[in-house]
LUMTI-970407 format. One record per residue: residue number from 0; residue in one letter; x, y, z of N, C-alpha, C in turn. Coordinates in steps of 0.2 Angstrom, whole numbers, plus 5000, padded with zeros to 4 digits. Example, Ala and Ser with C-alpha at 12.3 -4.5 7.8 and 13.67 -1.06 7.14 Angstrom:
SITE    nr   rest   n.xx   n.yy   n.zz   ca.xx   ca.yy   ca.zz   c.xx   c.yy   c.zz
SITE     0      a   5066   4972   5039    5062    4978    5039   5066   4984   5039
SITE     1      s   5064   4989   5035    5068    4995    5036   5064   5000   5039
This chain:
SITE    nr   rest   n.xx   n.yy   n.zz   ca.xx   ca.yy   ca.zz   c.xx   c.yy   c.zz
SITE     0      m   4970   5269   4683    4965    5266    4680   4960   5271   4677
SITE     1      a   4958   5270   4671    4954    5275    4668   4947   5276   4672
SITE     2      t   4944   5282   4671    4938    5283    4674   4932   5280   4670
SITE     3      t   4927   5277   4673    4922    5274    4669   4915   5276   4672
SITE     4      d   4910   5275   4668    4903    5277    4671   4900   5270   4673
SITE     5      i   4904   5265   4675    4901    5259    4677   4901   5258   4684
SITE     6      g   4895   5257   4687    4895    5257    4694   4895   5264   4698
SITE     7      p   4894   5264   4704    4894    5270    4708   4901   5273   4709
SITE     8      p   4901   5279   4710    4908    5282    4712   4910   5280   4719
SITE     9      d   4916   5281   4720    4919    5279    4727   4917   5285   4731
SITE    10      y   4913   5283   4737    4910    5287    4742   4915   5291   4745
SITE    11      k   4922   5288   4746    4927    5292    4750   4929   5298   4747
SITE    12      e   4928   5299   4740    4930    5305    4737   4925   5311   4738
SITE    13      m   4919   5309   4741    4914    5314    4743   4913   5315   4750
SITE    14      l   4917   5313   4754    4917    5314    4761   4918   5321   4763
SITE    15      p   4915   5324   4768    4918    5330    4771   4925   5330   4773
SITE    16      e   4929   5335   4774    4936    5334    4775   4937   5332   4782
SITE    17      v   4933   5334   4787    4934    5332    4794   4932   5324   4795
SITE    18      i   4928   5322   4790    4926    5315    4791   4931   5311   4787
SITE    19      a   4934   5313   4782    4939    5309    4778   4946   5309   4783
SITE    20      k   4947   5315   4786    4953    5315    4790   4953   5310   4796
SITE    21      n   4947   5309   4799    4946    5305    4805   4943   5298   4804
SITE    22      y   4943   5296   4798    4939    5290    4796   4941   5284   4800
SITE    23      g   4937   5281   4804    4939    5275    4808   4941   5277   4815
SITE    24      k   4941   5284   4816    4945    5286    4823   4940   5289   4827
SITE    25      w   4933   5289   4826    4928    5292    4830   4927   5288   4837
SITE    26      k   4928   5292   4842    4927    5289    4849   4920   5288   4851
SITE    27      y   4916   5293   4851    4909    5293    4853   4905   5299   4850
SITE    28      h   4899   5299   4851    4895    5305    4850   4890   5306   4855
SITE    29      e   4887   5313   4855    4883    5315    4860   4877   5318   4856
SITE    30      d   4871   5317   4860    4865    5321    4858   4865   5327   4861
SITE    31      i   4866   5333   4857    4866    5339    4860   4859   5342   4861
SITE    32      k   4855   5341   4856    4848    5342    4857   4844   5339   4851
SITE    33      p   4838   5339   4851    4834    5335    4845   4837   5337   4839
SITE    34      g   4839   5332   4835    4841    5333    4828   4849   5335   4827
SITE    35      v   4852   5336   4833    4859    5339    4832   4863   5334   4836
SITE    36      l   4869   5331   4833    4873    5326    4836   4880   5329   4835
SITE    37      k   4884   5328   4841    4891    5330    4841   4896   5323   4841
SITE    38      h   4900   5323   4836    4905    5317    4836   4912   5319   4837
SITE    39      v   4915   5316   4841    4922    5317    4844   4927   5312   4842
SITE    40      s   4932   5314   4839    4937    5309    4836   4943   5308   4841
SITE    41      e   4947   5303   4840    4953    5302    4844   4958   5307   4843
SITE    42      t   4958   5311   4838    4962    5316    4837   4960   5323   4840
SITE    43      g   4954   5323   4843    4952    5329    4846   4947   5333   4842
SITE    44      d   4947   5331   4835    4942    5334    4830   4935   5333   4832
SITE    45      e   4931   5338   4830    4924    5337    4832   4920   5338   4825
SITE    46      a   4915   5335   4824    4910    5336    4819   4903   5336   4821
SITE    47      f   4899   5341   4819    4892    5342    4821   4887   5340   4816
SITE    48      t   4882   5336   4817    4877    5334    4812   4871   5337   4814
SITE    49      v   4867   5340   4809    4861    5343    4810   4856   5338   4805
SITE    50      r   4851   5335   4808    4847    5331    4804   4840   5333   4804
SITE    51      c   4837   5333   4799    4829    5335    4798   4826   5330   4794
SITE    52      g   4819   5330   4794    4814    5326    4791   4813   5328   4784
SITE    53      s   4811   5323   4780    4809    5325    4773   4804   5320   4771
SITE    54      p   4800   5322   4765    4796    5316    4762   4801   5312   4758
SITE    55      r   4798   5306   4757    4802    5301    4753   4802   5304   4745
SITE    56      l   4797   5306   4743    4796    5309    4736   4797   5316   4736
SITE    57      v   4803   5319   4734    4805    5325    4734   4805   5328   4727
SITE    58      s   4805   5335   4727    4806    5339    4720   4812   5341   4719
SITE    59      v   4814   5343   4713    4821    5346    4711   4821   5352   4715
SITE    60      d   4816   5356   4716    4817    5363    4720   4819   5361   4727
SITE    61      l   4816   5356   4730    4818    5354    4737   4826   5352   4737
SITE    62      i   4828   5348   4733    4835    5346    4733   4839   5352   4732
SITE    63      r   4837   5357   4728    4842    5363    4726   4842   5367   4733
SITE    64      d   4836   5368   4736    4836    5371    4743   4841   5368   4748
SITE    65      l   4841   5361   4748    4845    5358    4753   4853   5358   4751
SITE    66      c   4854   5359   4744    4861    5359    4742   4863   5367   4743
SITE    67      d   4859   5372   4743    4861    5379    4744   4863   5379   4752
SITE    68      i   4859   5375   4756    4861    5375    4763   4868   5372   4764
SITE    69      a   4869   5367   4761    4876    5363    4761   4881   5367   4759
SITE    70      d   4880   5371   4753    4885    5375    4750   4887   5381   4755
SITE    71      k   4882   5384   4758    4883    5389    4762   4887   5388   4769
SITE    72      y   4885   5382   4772    4887    5380    4779   4891   5374   4779
SITE    73      c   4891   5370   4774    4895    5363    4775   4900   5361   4770
SITE    74      d   4902   5366   4766    4907    5366    4761   4904   5361   4755
SITE    75      g   4897   5362   4754    4894    5358    4749   4893   5351   4751
SITE    76      h   4893   5349   4757    4892    5342    4758   4886   5341   4762
SITE    77      f   4881   5336   4760    4876    5334    4765   4874   5327   4762
SITE    78      r   4870   5323   4766    4869    5316    4764   4861   5315   4766
SITE    79      f   4859   5310   4763    4852    5307    4766   4854   5300   4770
SITE    80      t   4851   5299   4775    4851    5293    4779   4847   5288   4776
SITE    81      s   4848   5282   4778    4844    5276    4775   4836   5277   4777
SITE    82      r   4834   5282   4781    4827    5283    4783   4825   5290   4779
SITE    83      y   4829   5292   4775    4827    5298    4770   4828   5305   4775
SITE    84      n   4832   5305   4780    4834    5311    4784   4839   5315   4781
SITE    85      p   4839   5321   4778    4844    5324    4776   4849   5326   4782
SITE    86      e   4855   5326   4782    4860    5327    4787   4865   5332   4784
SITE    87      f   4867   5337   4788    4871    5342    4786   4877   5342   4791
SITE    88      i   4883   5341   4789    4889    5340    4794   4894   5345   4793
SITE    89      t   4896   5348   4799    4900    5354    4799   4905   5353   4805
SITE    90      p   4911   5355   4804    4916    5355    4810   4915   5361   4814
SITE    91      n   4911   5366   4812    4910    5373    4815   4904   5373   4819
SITE    92      k   4905   5373   4826    4899    5373    4830   4894   5379   4829
SITE    93      d   4898   5385   4827    4894    5391    4826   4889   5390   4820
SITE    94      n   4890   5385   4816    4885    5384    4810   4879   5381   4812
SITE    95      i   4878   5378   4818    4873    5374    4820   4866   5378   4819
SITE    96      e   4866   5383   4823    4859    5387    4823   4858   5390   4816
SITE    97      p   4862   5393   4812    4861    5395    4805   4858   5390   4801
SITE    98      i   4861   5383   4802    4858    5378    4798   4851   5376   4800
SITE    99      i   4850   5376   4806    4843    5375    4809   4838   5380   4806
SITE   100      a   4840   5386   4806    4836    5392    4804   4835   5391   4797
SITE   101      a   4840   5389   4793    4839    5388    4785   4834   5382   4784
SITE   102      i   4835   5377   4788    4831    5371    4787   4823   5372   4788
SITE   103      e   4822   5376   4794    4815    5377    4796   4812   5383   4791
SITE   104      k   4816   5387   4788    4814    5391    4783   4811   5388   4777
SITE   105      i   4814   5382   4775    4811    5379    4769   4805   5374   4771
SITE   106      g   4804   5374   4778    4798    5370    4780   4799   5363   4782
SITE   107      l   4805   5361   4783    4807    5355    4786   4808   5354   4794
SITE   108      p   4806   5350   4797    4807    5349    4804   4814   5346   4806
SITE   109      v   4817   5349   4811    4823    5347    4813   4822   5342   4819
SITE   110      g   4825   5336   4819    4824    5331    4824   4826   5324   4822
SITE   111      g   4823   5319   4824    4824    5312    4822   4830   5308   4825
SITE   112      t   4833   5311   4831    4838    5308    4834   4836   5306   4841
SITE   113      g   4841   5302   4844    4840    5301    4851   4834   5296   4853
SITE   114      r   4831   5297   4858    4825    5293    4861   4819   5296   4858
SITE   115      g   4818   5295   4852    4812    5297    4848   4810   5293   4842
SITE   116      i   4806   5296   4838    4805    5293    4831   4808   5296   4826
SITE   117      s   4811   5293   4821    4814    5296    4815   4809   5295   4809
SITE   118      n   4812   5297   4803    4808    5297    4798   4805   5290   4796
SITE   119      m   4800   5289   4794    4797    5282    4792   4800   5280   4785
SITE   120      i   4803   5274   4785    4805    5272    4778   4798   5268   4775
SITE   121      h   4797   5269   4769    4792    5267    4766   4793   5265   4758
SITE   122      t   4788   5262   4755    4788    5260    4748   4784   5265   4744
SITE   123      q   4782   5263   4738    4779    5268    4733   4772   5269   4734
SITE   124      g   4768   5264   4736    4761    5265    4737   4757   5266   4730
SITE   125      w   4752   5270   4731    4748    5271    4725   4751   5276   4720
SITE   126      i   4756   5279   4722    4759    5284    4717   4762   5281   4712
SITE   127      h   4765   5275   4713    4769    5272    4708   4769   5264   4707
SITE   128      c   4768   5261   4713    4768    5254    4713   4762   5251   4710
SITE   129      h   4762   5245   4706    4756    5243    4702   4753   5238   4706
SITE   130      g   4756   5235   4712    4753    5230    4716   4751   5232   4723
SITE   131      a   4751   5239   4724    4751    5241    4731   4743   5240   4734
SITE   132      a   4743   5238   4740    4737    5237    4743   4735   5243   4747
SITE   133      t   4739   5247   4749    4738    5253    4752   4743   5259   4749
SITE   134      d   4741   5265   4751    4745    5270    4749   4752   5270   4753
SITE   135      a   4757   5274   4752    4763    5274    4756   4763   5281   4759
SITE   136      s   4764   5286   4754    4766    5293    4756   4760   5296   4760
SITE   137      g   4753   5294   4758    4748    5297    4761   4747   5294   4768
SITE   138      v   4748   5288   4769    4748    5285    4776   4754   5287   4781
SITE   139      v   4759   5288   4778    4766    5290    4781   4764   5297   4784
SITE   140      k   4762   5302   4780    4760    5309    4781   4755   5309   4787
SITE   141      a   4750   5305   4787    4745    5305    4792   4748   5302   4799
SITE   142      i   4752   5297   4798    4756    5294    4804   4760   5299   4807
SITE   143      m   4765   5302   4804    4770    5306    4806   4767   5314   4809
SITE   144      d   4761   5316   4806    4758    5321    4809   4756   5320   4816
SITE   145      e   4754   5313   4818    4752    5311    4824   4759   5311   4829
SITE   146      m   4764   5308   4826    4770    5307    4829   4775   5313   4829
SITE   147      y   4773   5319   4827    4777    5324    4826   4781   5326   4832
SITE   148      d   4778   5326   4838    4781    5328    4844   4786   5324   4846
SITE   149      y   4786   5317   4844    4791    5313    4846   4797   5313   4841
SITE   150      f   4796   5316   4835    4802    5318    4830   4806   5324   4832
SITE   151      v   4802   5329   4834    4806    5335    4836   4808   5336   4843
SITE   152      g   4807   5330   4847    4809    5330    4854   4805   5333   4859
SITE   153      k   4799   5335   4857    4794    5338    4862   4792   5333   4867
SITE   154      k   4792   5327   4865    4791    5321    4869   4796   5316   4868
SITE   155      t   4798   5312   4873    4803    5307    4873   4800   5300   4874
SITE   156      l   4804   5295   4872    4803    5288    4873   4808   5284   4877
SITE   157      p   4806   5279   4879    4812    5275    4883   4818   5273   4879
SITE   158      q   4817   5272   4872    4822    5271    4868   4820   5273   4861
SITE   159      k   4824   5274   4856    4823    5275    4849   4817   5271   4847
SITE   160      l   4813   5273   4842    4808    5269    4840   4807   5270   4832
SITE   161      r   4807   5265   4828    4807    5265    4821   4801   5263   4818
SITE   162      i   4798   5266   4813    4792    5264    4810   4793   5263   4803
SITE   163      s   4790   5258   4800    4791    5257    4793   4785   5255   4790
SITE   164      l   4784   5256   4783    4778    5254    4779   4780   5251   4773
SITE   165      a   4776   5245   4772    4776    5241    4765   4769   5241   4763
SITE   166      c   4769   5243   4756    4762    5244    4754   4759   5237   4751
SITE   167      c   4763   5231   4752    4761    5225    4750   4765   5220   4753
SITE   168      l   4764   5214   4753    4767    5208    4756   4775   5207   4753
SITE   169      n   4776   5211   4748    4783    5210    4745   4788   5213   4750
SITE   170      m   4786   5217   4755    4790    5219    4760   4796   5224   4758
SITE   171      c   4795   5228   4753    4800    5233    4751   4802   5237   4757
SITE   172      g   4797   5238   4761    4799    5243    4767   4802   5240   4773
SITE   173      a   4805   5234   4772    4809    5230    4777   4805   5230   4784
SITE   174      i   4799   5229   4784    4795    5230    4790   4796   5224   4795
SITE   175      h   4799   5218   4793    4800    5213    4797   4805   5214   4803
SITE   176      a   4809   5219   4803    4813    5221    4808   4813   5228   4810
SITE   177      t   4806   5230   4812    4805    5237    4814   4801   5237   4820
SITE   178      d   4801   5242   4824    4797    5242    4830   4790   5242   4829
SITE   179      l   4788   5247   4825    4781    5247    4823   4781   5246   4815
SITE   180      a   4776   5242   4812    4776    5241    4805   4769   5242   4802
SITE   181      v   4768   5245   4797    4762    5245    4793   4763   5242   4786
SITE   182      v   4758   5237   4785    4759    5233    4779   4752   5233   4775
SITE   183      g   4753   5234   4769    4747    5234    4765   4745   5226   4763
SITE   184      v   4739   5224   4764    4737    5217    4763   4731   5217   4758
SITE   185      h   4731   5212   4754    4725    5211    4749   4721   5205   4752
SITE   186      t   4715   5206   4751    4711    5200    4755   4706   5197   4749
SITE   187      r   4707   5198   4743    4703    5195    4737   4708   5192   4733
SITE   188      v   4706   5186   4730    4710    5183    4725   4710   5187   4719
SITE   189      p   4715   5186   4715    4716    5190    4709   4710   5189   4704
SITE   190      t   4708   5194   4700    4704    5192    4695   4708   5190   4688
SITE   191      i   4705   5187   4684    4708    5184    4678   4705   5187   4672
SITE   192      d   4709   5190   4668    4707    5193    4661   4708   5188   4656
SITE   193      h   4704   5183   4655    4705    5178    4651   4707   5180   4644
SITE   194      e   4703   5186   4642    4704    5188    4634   4711   5190   4633
SITE   195      h   4714   5193   4638    4721    5196    4636   4726   5191   4640
SITE   196      m   4725   5186   4642    4730    5182    4646   4736   5180   4642
SITE   197      t   4735   5177   4636    4740    5175    4631   4743   5181   4628
SITE   198      v   4741   5186   4628    4744    5192    4625   4749   5196   4630
SITE   199      l   4747   5196   4636    4751    5199    4641   4755   5194   4645
SITE   200      c   4754   5188   4646    4757    5184    4650   4760   5177   4647
SITE   201      e   4765   5174   4650    4767    5167    4648   4764   5163   4654
SITE   202      l   4760   5158   4651    4756    5154    4656   4761   5150   4661
SITE   203      p   4766   5147   4658    4771    5143    4663   4774   5148   4668
SITE   204      t   4776   5154   4666    4779    5158    4671   4774   5161   4676
SITE   205      t   4767   5162   4674    4762    5164    4678   4761   5158   4683
SITE   206      q   4760   5152   4681    4759    5146    4686   4765   5146   4691
SITE   207      a   4771   5146   4688    4777    5146    4693   4778   5151   4698
SITE   208      s   4774   5157   4696    4775    5163    4701   4771   5162   4707
SITE   209      c   4767   5157   4708    4763    5156    4714   4766   5152   4719
SITE   210      p   4768   5155   4725    4772    5151    4730   4768   5145   4733
SITE   211      t   4761   5146   4732    4757    5140    4736   4754   5135   4730
SITE   212      g   4755   5136   4724    4753    5132    4719   4745   5133   4718
SITE   213      a   4743   5138   4719    4736    5140    4718   4734   5141   4711
SITE   214      i   4739   5143   4707    4737    5144    4700   4738   5138   4696
SITE   215      r   4733   5136   4691    4734    5130    4687   4731   5132   4680
SITE   216      k   4733   5128   4676    4731    5129    4669   4723   5128   4668
SITE   217      h   4720   5132   4665    4713    5131    4664   4711   5124   4661
SITE   218      p   4706   5121   4665    4704    5114    4663   4701   5114   4656
SITE   219      d   4698   5119   4653    4696    5119    4646   4701   5120   4641
SITE   220      p   4703   5115   4637    4708    5115    4632   4707   5121   4627
SITE   221      n   4701   5123   4626    4700    5128    4621   4701   5135   4624
SITE   222      i   4702   5136   4631    4703    5142    4634   4711   5143   4637
SITE   223      k   4715   5147   4633    4722    5148    4635   4723   5152   4641
SITE   224      s   4721   5150   4646    4722    5154    4652   4723   5149   4659
SITE   225      v   4722   5153   4664    4723    5149    4671   4717   5150   4675
SITE   226      t   4717   5146   4681    4712    5147    4686   4716   5147   4692
SITE   227      v   4712   5150   4698    4715    5151    4704   4711   5147   4709
SITE   228      n   4714   5143   4713    4711    5139    4719   4711   5144   4725
SITE   229      d   4704   5146   4726    4704    5152    4731   4706   5149   4738
SITE   230      d   4706   5143   4740    4708    5141    4746   4715   5141   4747
SITE   231      k   4719   5140   4742    4726    5140    4742   4729   5148   4742
SITE   232      c   4725   5152   4739    4728    5159    4738   4729   5162   4744
SITE   233      m   4735   5165   4745    4737    5169    4751   4738   5177   4749
SITE   234      y   4735   5179   4744    4735    5186    4741   4741   5189   4742
SITE   235      c   4746   5186   4740    4753    5190    4740   4754   5194   4734
SITE   236      g   4750   5193   4728    4751    5197    4722   4757   5196   4718
SITE   237      n   4760   5190   4720    4766    5188    4716   4764   5187   4708
SITE   238      c   4758   5184   4707    4756    5183    4700   4755   5189   4696
SITE   239      f   4752   5194   4699    4751    5201    4696   4758   5204   4693
SITE   240      t   4763   5202   4698    4770    5205    4696   4772   5203   4689
SITE   241      v   4771   5197   4688    4773    5194    4681   4768   5193   4676
SITE   242      c   4762   5194   4678    4755    5194    4674   4751   5199   4675
SITE   243      p   4751   5205   4670    4746    5210    4671   4739   5208   4670
SITE   244      a   4738   5202   4667    4731    5200    4666   4728   5197   4673
SITE   245      m   4731   5197   4678    4729    5195    4684   4729   5200   4690
SITE   246      p   4726   5206   4689    4726    5211    4694   4723   5209   4701
SITE   247      i   4726   5211   4706    4724    5209    4713   4721   5215   4717
SITE   248      a   4723   5221   4715    4720    5227    4719   4713   5227   4719
SITE   249      h   4710   5229   4725    4703    5229    4726   4701   5235   4730
SITE   250      a   4697   5239   4728    4696    5245    4732   4693   5244   4739
SITE   251      e   4689   5239   4740    4685    5237    4746   4689   5231   4750
SITE   252      g   4693   5227   4746    4696    5221    4750   4703   5223   4752
SITE   253      d   4707   5228   4749    4713    5230    4751   4713   5234   4758
SITE   254      g   4718   5232   4762    4718    5236    4768   4725   5236   4771
SITE   255      i   4726   5236   4778    4732    5237    4781   4733   5233   4787
SITE   256      a   4738   5229   4788    4740    5225    4794   4745   5229   4798
SITE   257      i   4745   5228   4805    4750    5231    4809   4755   5226   4813
SITE   258      y   4761   5226   4812    4766    5222    4815   4770   5226   4821
SITE   259      v   4772   5222   4826    4775    5226    4831   4781   5221   4834
SITE   260      g   4787   5225   4836    4792    5221    4840   4798   5220   4836
SITE   261      g   4799   5222   4830    4806    5220    4827   4811   5225   4828
SITE   262      k   4817   5223   4827    4823    5228    4827   4829   5225   4823
SITE   263      v   4833   5229   4821    4839    5228    4818   4845   5227   4823
SITE   264      s   4845   5232   4828    4850    5233    4832   4853   5226   4835
SITE   265      n   4859   5226   4836    4862    5220    4839   4866   5222   4845
SITE   266      a   4864   5228   4848    4868    5230    4854   4868   5226   4860
SITE   267      r   4862   5225   4862    4861    5222    4869   4858   5215   4868
SITE   268      k   4853   5214   4863    4850    5208    4861   4850   5207   4853
SITE   269      a   4850   5201   4851    4850    5199    4844   4844   5203   4840
SITE   270      p   4845   5204   4834    4839    5207    4830   4833   5203   4831
SITE   271      m   4827   5206   4830    4821    5203    4832   4816   5204   4826
SITE   272      f   4812   5199   4825    4807    5199    4820   4801   5202   4823
SITE   273      s   4797   5206   4819    4791    5209    4821   4785   5204   4821
SITE   274      r   4780   5205   4824    4774    5200    4825   4768   5204   4823
SITE   275      l   4763   5200   4820    4757    5203    4818   4753   5204   4824
SITE   276      v   4750   5210   4825    4745    5211    4830   4738   5213   4828
SITE   277      i   4738   5216   4822    4731    5218    4819   4732   5215   4812
SITE   278      p   4727   5210   4810    4728    5207    4804   4725   5212   4798
SITE   279      y   4720   5216   4800    4717    5220    4794   4713   5226   4797
SITE   280      i   4715   5232   4794    4711    5238    4795   4710   5241   4788
SITE   281      p   4704   5243   4787    4702    5245    4780   4705   5252   4778
SITE   282      n   4707   5252   4772    4709    5259    4770   4704   5264   4771
SITE   283      n   4706   5270   4773    4701    5275    4774   4705   5282   4773
SITE   284      p   4707   5283   4766    4710    5289    4765   4705   5295   4765
SITE   285      p   4708   5301   4766    4715    5303    4765   4719   5303   4772
SITE   286      r   4716   5302   4777    4720    5302    4784   4721   5296   4788
SITE   287      w   4718   5290   4785    4718    5284    4789   4718   5284   4796
SITE   288      p   4712   5287   4799    4712    5288    4806   4712   5282   4810
SITE   289      e   4710   5276   4808    4711    5270    4812   4718   5268   4813
SITE   290      v   4722   5268   4808    4728    5267    4808   4732   5271   4813
SITE   291      t   4731   5278   4812    4735    5282    4815   4733   5282   4823
SITE   292      s   4727   5280   4825    4725    5280    4832   4728   5274   4835
SITE   293      v   4728   5268   4831    4731    5262    4834   4739   5263   4835
SITE   294      l   4742   5265   4831    4749    5267    4832   4751   5271   4837
SITE   295      k   4747   5277   4837    4748    5281    4843   4747   5278   4850
SITE   296      n   4742   5274   4850    4740    5271    4856   4746   5266   4858
SITE   297      i   4748   5262   4853    4754    5258    4855   4760   5262   4858
SITE   298      v   4762   5267   4854    4767    5271    4856   4766   5274   4863
SITE   299      e   4761   5277   4865    4760    5280    4871   4760   5274   4877
SITE   300      v   4757   5268   4875    4757    5263    4880   4765   5261   4881
SITE   301      y   4768   5260   4876    4776    5259    4877   4779   5264   4881
SITE   302      a   4778   5270   4879    4781    5276    4883   4780   5275   4890
SITE   303      s   4774   5273   4892    4772    5273    4899   4774   5267   4903
SITE   304      n   4776   5262   4900    4777    5255    4903   4784   5252   4902
SITE   305      a   4788   5254   4897    4794    5251    4896   4799   5254   4900
SITE   306      h   4805   5250   4902    4810    5253    4906   4815   5257   4901
SITE   307      p   4819   5262   4904    4823    5266    4900   4828   5262   4895
SITE   308      f   4828   5264   4889    4833    5261    4884   4830   5254   4882
SITE   309      e   4824   5252   4883    4821    5246    4881   4817   5247   4875
SITE   310      r   4819   5244   4869    4815    5244    4863   4809   5240   4864
SITE   311      v   4804   5242   4859    4797    5239    4859   4797   5232   4860
SITE   312      g   4801   5228   4856    4801    5221    4856   4804   5218   4862
SITE   313      e   4809   5222   4865    4812    5220    4872   4807   5221   4877
SITE   314      w   4803   5226   4877    4798    5227    4882   4793   5222   4882
SITE   315      i   4791   5220   4876    4785    5215    4875   4788   5208   4877
SITE   316      e   4794   5207   4876    4797    5200    4878   4797   5200   4885
SITE   317      r   4798   5206   4889    4799    5206    4896   4792   5205   4899
SITE   318      v   4787   5208   4897    4780    5208    4900   4776   5203   4898
SITE   319      g   4777   5200   4891    4773    5195    4889   4768   5198   4884
SITE   320      w   4767   5194   4879    4762    5196    4874   4755   5197   4877
SITE   321      e   4753   5193   4881    4746    5194    4884   4745   5200   4888
SITE   322      r   4751   5202   4891    4751    5209    4894   4751   5215   4889
SITE   323      f   4754   5214   4884    4754    5219    4878   4747   5220   4876
SITE   324      f   4744   5214   4874    4737    5215    4871   4732   5218   4876
SITE   325      k   4733   5217   4883    4729    5220    4888   4730   5227   4889
SITE   326      l   4736   5229   4889    4738    5236    4890   4736   5240   4884
SITE   327      t   4736   5238   4878    4735    5241    4872   4727   5241   4870
SITE   328      g   4724   5236   4873    4717    5235    4871   4715   5232   4865
SITE   329      i   4721   5229   4861    4720    5226    4855   4717   5219   4856
SITE   330      p   4712   5217   4852    4709    5210    4853   4714   5205   4850
SITE   331      f   4715   5200   4854    4719    5194    4851   4714   5189   4847
SITE   332      v   4716   5189   4841    4712    5185    4836   4716   5179   4834
SITE   333      e   4713   5174   4830    4717    5168    4828   4722   5170   4823
SITE   334      q   4722   5175   4819    4728    5177    4815   4734   5179   4818
SITE   335      n   4733   5180   4825    4740    5182    4828   4744   5175   4830
SITE   336      i   4741   5169   4829    4745    5164    4831   4748   5161   4825
SITE   337      d   4755   5160   4826    4760    5158    4821   4759   5151   4820
SITE   338      d   4756   5149   4815    4755    5141    4814   4759   5139   4808
SITE   339      f   4764   5143   4805    4768    5141    4800   4772   5134   4802
SITE   340      e   4771   5129   4799    4774    5123    4802   4782   5123   4802
SITE   341      l   4785   5127   4798    4792    5127    4798   4795   5133   4801
SITE   342      a   4791   5137   4805    4793    5143    4808   4799   5142   4812
SITE   343      r   4799   5137   4816    4805    5136    4821   4811   5135   4818
SITE   344      d   4811   5132   4812    4817    5130    4808   4820   5136   4804
SITE   345      t   4815   5139   4801    4817    5144    4796   4818   5151   4798
SITE   346      l   4813   5153   4803    4813    5160    4805   4816   5161   4812
SITE   347      r   4818   5155   4815    4820    5156    4822   4816   5159   4827
SITE   348      t   4809   5158   4826    4804    5160    4830   4800   5154   4833
SITE   349      t   4794   5155   4835    4791    5150    4838   4783   5152   4838
SITE   350      t   4779   5147   4839    4772    5147    4839   4770   5149   4846
SITE   351      q   4774   5149   4851    4772    5150    4858   4773   5158   4860
SITE   352      f   4768   5160   4863    4768    5167    4867   4770   5166   4874
SITE   353      k   4773   5171   4877    4775    5171    4884   4769   5173   4888
SITE   354      w   4765   5169   4891    4759    5171    4895   4761   5173   4902
């Protein structure tokens, strides 16, 4: 079949030789030390992975530096994990230390494996996204500076811990299934630019974009625009996505919510949805001290109280949410109660906490 430029290339053509040779034959892996994994195949072959952290938004120069390391030690092969961790794979154990030295030379930390915290997955934030309620890269930098010891292995946790960030309720950061999650939230209804409404937006599409039916056609037939029912608005920003004449970003009203207890893993228990624990923290750039202190507190309480190999959600499920709030010192407020009437049917969750 002729080669085309339609769709992605076949990933199997880009696998390192040792991976391609032993595809589907790997028996187990070991954590040699923070950031370094050893993989053993049924054939007896071994592969060593060196993982490091990186920012989500990278320069061409950084990509070239990473490629230079891969060319020198890994036959030109390296990959990014789903959490933006560059990984260098080599069958030669002697290459591990030179790879680590080369990574540290370009300013990246080696770590993110085992019972610690890996890179934060996050969205675009103020750099690119038009509907962001908070920044992404800035918040992540501030958080990971506080969590650095858990990334490089200076401190360990009962089990691996994943942190995600979504800069609005569209949840591009997949925070619903993460141990700790940071979510940007709007708290003000969108403003309406009546003058440019018909130029920038289609009224039926704008009305249809609202999941709660809060947007209706303007009652004055001479005004070709819409109105918003404040009581029905849930500040999702969906209307602004389809109608630029309804901006929802607000310097004072936008902030951050914290969710806890989700996971994707299906190893011992089924995947878990995260739950809201703090409904609103104001944006306070450039270091977001309130957000970082809350997350660090939760991590330290979890590290001190959870059983070995127990994920955050599993720990909370065991001790109960009342105990979680007492241990962390987080106040329980009315927004913590899940009162969605279809929650038990559609989300397989419940309005009940274990007291």
